[in-house]
C-alpha positions in Angstrom: 0.0 0.0 0.1 0.3 3.1 -1.2 -0.2 6.4 0.8 1.1 10.1 0.4 0.1 12.3 3.9 1.2 15.7 4.7 3.4 15.5 8.2 4.8 17.8 10.7 7.9 16.8 12.4 8.6 18.7 15.7 12.4 18.0 16.0 12.0 14.6 17.0 8.9 13.0 15.2 7.2 13.2 12.3 3.3 13.6 13.4 0.4 13.2 10.3 -2.0 15.8 9.8 -4.8 13.3 8.9 -5.1 9.6 11.3 -3.8 6.6 9.1 -5.7 3.4 9.0 -2.8 1.5 10.1 -2.1 -0.7 13.7 0.7 0.8 16.3 4.3 -0.7 15.4 4.0 -0.9 11.7 7.0 -0.1 10.2 6.9 1.8 7.2 9.6 3.9 5.2 9.6 7.5 4.5 10.6 9.9 1.7 10.9 13.3 2.9 10.0 16.3 0.9 10.2 19.8 2.5 6.7 21.6 2.1 7.2 25.2 1.5 5.4 26.7 4.5 2.1 28.6 3.3 0.4 31.7 5.4 -2.1 30.9 7.8 -6.0 31.7 6.1 -7.0 34.3 8.2 -10.5 33.3 9.4 -12.9 35.9 10.1 -14.5 36.2 13.8 -17.0 34.5 12.8 -15.1 31.5 11.5 -13.6 31.7 14.7 -16.6 31.8 16.9 -18.0 29.4 15.0 -15.6 27.0 15.2 -15.5 27.0 19.3 -18.7 25.4 19.1 -20.4 27.5 22.0 -23.8 26.7 23.8 -26.1 29.4 25.0 -29.5 29.7 25.9 -31.5 32.1 22.8 -31.1 35.6 24.7 -27.8 34.7 25.1 -26.3 37.8 23.0 -28.9 40.2 24.2 -28.1 39.6 27.9 -24.1 39.1 27.4 -23.5 41.2 30.6 -25.6 39.3 32.9 -24.0 36.7 31.8 -20.2 37.4 32.5 -21.1 40.2 35.7 -24.1 38.6 36.8 -26.2 41.8 36.5 -26.3 44.6 33.5 -23.7 47.8 33.3 -26.4 50.3 32.3 -28.1 48.8 36.1 -25.2 50.4 38.2 
């Protein structure tokens, strides 16, 4: 079986960027090609917020201060 995959070298070991269908302790042969680092893609705030998978009640956005501080700031 031949499979091409991307991995990151941390100074001691290669870490695949995706899972492999191999049993532990399976010996493999590696051929290393250095890939140029690409600039990380900038994510929008909305993409970052969605990736956090936060859960809250329906009034969460309109009552954020209540959840953060226990009371509204404008009531102080």
